[in-house]
RONUMI-956277 format. One record per residue (C-alpha): y, z, x; residue in three letters. Coordinates in steps of 0.1 Angstrom, whole numbers, plus 5000, padded with zeros to 4 digits. Layout:
YZXAla;...
This chain:
519550045042Met;517450175071Ala;513750145064Ile;511050255087Arg;507350355087Leu;506650705100Ile;503650935103Asn;502951155073Trp;503751525081Gln;503151835061His;506851885056Glu;506751565034His;504451715009Ala;507051834984Ala;508951504985Glu;505651314981Leu;504651524951Ala;507851444933Val;507851064939Ile;504151014934Ala;503951204901Asn;504650894880Asn;502450714855Tyr;504050374863Asn;502750414899Ile;499450564891Ala;498450294866Arg;498250044894Phe;496550254920Met;492850344925Arg;491550654908Asn;491750854941Arg;495550854935Phe;495651124908Pro;497851144878Tyr;499551384873Pro;500251424910Tyr;501151764923Asn;501951954955Tyr;498252034962Asp;497451664959Asn;500151584984Ala;498851835009Val;495351715004Glu;496451355010Phe;498451435041Ile;495551645055Asn;493151355049Tyr;495551105066Ile;496051325096Gln;492251385101Ser;491051025095Asn;491550825127Tyr;490450495111Gln;493050475084Asn;496550395095His;498650515066Val;502450565069Phe;505250715049Ala;507950475040Val;511350625049Glu;514550475036Ala;517850625047Asp;516150945057Gly;514150995024Tyr;510450945018Ile;510250664992Val;506550564993Gly;503550485014Ser;501850185031Val;498450175048Gly;495749985065Leu;492050035056Phe;489749865081Pro;486649685069Gly;483249765083Glu;480149585093Asp;480549205085Ile;484149285074Tyr;485149435107Ser;487849165112Tyr;489249215078Thr;491649495068Cys;492749595033Glu;496349705028Ile;497749935002Gly;501250034993Tyr;503450194967Trp;507050274963Ile;508650544941Gly;509950394908Glu;513550504914Glu;513450274946Tyr;512049964929Trp;513949644930Gly;515749714964Arg;513449514987Gly;511949825002Ile;508349734994Ala;508749385009Ser;510349515041Tyr;507849805045Ala;504949565040Leu;506449325065Phe;506649615090Leu;502949705083Leu;501849335088Ile;503749315120Glu;502249645132His;498749535122Cys;498649195138Phe;500349305170Ser;498249615174Thr;494749525162Phe;492449225163Asn;492149155126Tyr;491848805114Asn;492648875078Lys;494649125057Leu;493849145020Lys;495349324990Ala;494049384955His;496549394927Val;495849494891Phe;497249264864His;499949304850Pro;501649424883Asn;503649104888Leu;506249274910Ala;503549374935Ser;502249014935Met;505748884942Arg;506049134971Val;502848994986Leu;503948634982Glu;507348714998Lys;505448845028Cys;503248535032Gly;500148635013Phe;498348374991His;496248444960Lys;492548384967Glu;490948494935Ala;491348654901Ile;488448884893Leu;488348904855Lys;488149254840Gln;486849404872Ser;488949724871Val;488649994845Tyr;491850204846Lys;493250444819Phe;490850324792Asp;491249954797Glu;489749674816Phe;492149484840Leu;491949174860Asp;492149214898Glu;494148964918His;493048924954Val;495648814980Phe;495248745017Ala;497148655048Ile;495648545081Phe;496548635116Asn;497948295126Thr;501348415138Asn;502948245108Thr;503848555089Ala;507448545077Pro;510148695098Lys;512648935084Tyr;
């Protein structure tokens, strides 16, 4: 399977709206990722990504189809050498190693292009699959923030993972 990261384009909006309109994805995302997710949400997201030079958010393409998204969200002020990552893959593509490989590509891009010391990721419990993806890519759990997230009428624990720019990230 050929997996690559590409820039979001307006022609991806319809495909994005279909794969992102999924409760099983939205329940592990921040509230700015709406559910239900429609075409207008997709256009708004792509417009935002294209106009915001600080965020480096890419579509994940597998065998010519848009299957998800990964992104870097730079820290500010005293966190200027830390960057948060985010990612999601359409449910029909889960379990194929796409998330791990896309994340590997993002880490490689980040550490070879920017001067970040640390990448971090926040995962809501019970998203164990996402935690495994991070661990497979060399991240280590730093903390569990108990009941720090309120999502869809329940409090969830937030697991914080990190990887440092030590040139020891796993090779694919």
